[in-house]
N, C-alpha and C positions, 0 to 999 in steps of 0.2 A: 382509403387508408394510405398513409404515406409509406414509402419504400423503407425508410429507416425503422419505422415502427414494425413493419413486416419482418425485416431481417433480424431485429432484436428479439422477436418473439419465436424464432425458429428453434427447433429442437437441438439442444446440446447434450452430449454425453454426461452422465453423472461424474462428478469429480471424486476419485477415490482418495483415500489417505495417502497413498504413496505419491500420487500426482501433486497433491497439496504440499506434502513434505519436500518433494523434489523442487517445486517452485520456490519454497522458502530458502532451500539450499542455494539455488541459482541467485536469489536476491542477496543472500549473505556474501556470495562470491563476488558479486558486483560491488558490494560495499567495500570489500577488501582490495579492490584495485588501488594502485598507488596514486591517490589524488593529492595535488599540491597547489598551492597558491589560490587563485581565483576559481580554478576548477574544483577545489575542494569546497569553497563557498557556494558554488553553483550546483554541486553534486545533488542529484535527487535522492531522496530517502527510499531506496528501493525496497527495503524491508517493510517500511511503513506503507508504501504503496501496495505491496503484495498482501499485507495483512488487512488493509482496508478493502482490497478487491475480494478477498475470500470472506471478510465479515459482511459485505454487502451482497455477495452472490451466494454464499453457502453459510448462513448465519447458524445453522444447526451443527456444522463441522468445526468451525473456527470461532473462538469466542475470547473472553477476557483472559482466561487461564492460559490459553496458548499464547496470547499477547504478551503476558507477564513472563512466561518461560522464554519466549523468543527475545524479549528485552534483556533479560538477564543474561542470555547467550550473547547477545550483541554487545552488552557492557563488558563482559569478560573478553570478547574478541577484540574490542576497540580499546581496551584497557582504560575505560572511562569510569566515572564514579558509579559504584555498584548500586543498581536500582534506578539510575536516572532514565535510561532508555525504557526500562520495564514500566516505570510510572507513565511515561509519555505514550508508550504503545497501548497501555491499559486504557488510557483516556481515549485514544484514537479508535481502539476496538469498541469501546462503549458507544462512541459517536456513530461508528459504522453500523453496529448492531441496532441501535435506536433508529437510525434514518435509512435503513436498508431498503425498505419499500419506497420511500421518497426518492432516493437516488436513482433507483431503477426505473422510475416513472419517466425520467427525462432522457433526451439523447445524450450522446457522449460529450458534446461541447457544454451542455448545461450541467451535466454530471461533474465536469472538471471544476465548475464553480463551487459545487457542494464540497468536493475534495479539497479545494483551496481553503475553504473555511475550516474544515476538519483538521487538515494539516497545520494550519495556522494556530489552532487550539493546542495541538500536540507539541508544536515547537515552542509555544508560549510556556507550557508546563516544563519542558526541557530547559528553557532559558531561565525560568524562576529557580529551579534547582541549581543550575550553574551559578546564577547570581548569589544565591544564598551561601554556597560553598566557596566560590573564588572571589566574590565581590564585584564582578563585572560581567557583562554580557557582550559577546561579539555579535553585533547586529547584522553583520554581512551574511551570517548563516541563515538569516530569514530569506535570503534570496533563493535558498534551496526549496522553499515553499512553492515559489512560482514555477521552477523548473519541474518540481514533483508533479504539480497540477497539469503541466504541459505533457508530462509522460503518461497521464491517466489513459488517454485515448489509445495511444499505440499499445500499452500494456493490456488493456481490455480486449482490443482487437486480436492481439497475439494469443491471449489465453483462450478466447472464444474460438479462434481458428484451431487451436490444439484440441479443444473439446468437441469440435464439429465432427459428426460421424463421417467416416470415409465412404465414398460412393464405390459400389462394386463396378469394376471396369467392364464386366460382361452384361451389365444391365443396360437396356435400351432407354 
């Protein structure tokens, strides 16, 4: 059995509602950083990544309803069109819930390819709404899909490290 497969199957602590909520708060705070210029175009969708992580790893705790409410909150926080993020995050959550077993079957590098496809679908929904309202689409924002997919592995490793049980220092 490969080392990656053994490490992925190790015991992780259950994620409580408080830990999940705190992770979403951290993602929203990262979205609020003052991004400008090309950094704004390359900015990963932290909230979308966190939503996709929890939809694939804890589908019984985070679903489409939470995605919708989180999207409405992000719409208000970003002063964007009301419901635009909510619709995109609902599509993303549906994809994450539908493919959660499939995504977890692969290692992190292969999971990133699945995440790339799901985020591309979500950004496409976002772009269609933007195009219908404003009449144009800023195509450089699709670069954020690639950076978001690249952030999948570090995010997964970080959240799994936080959920790993602590060893007793007195244990042999």
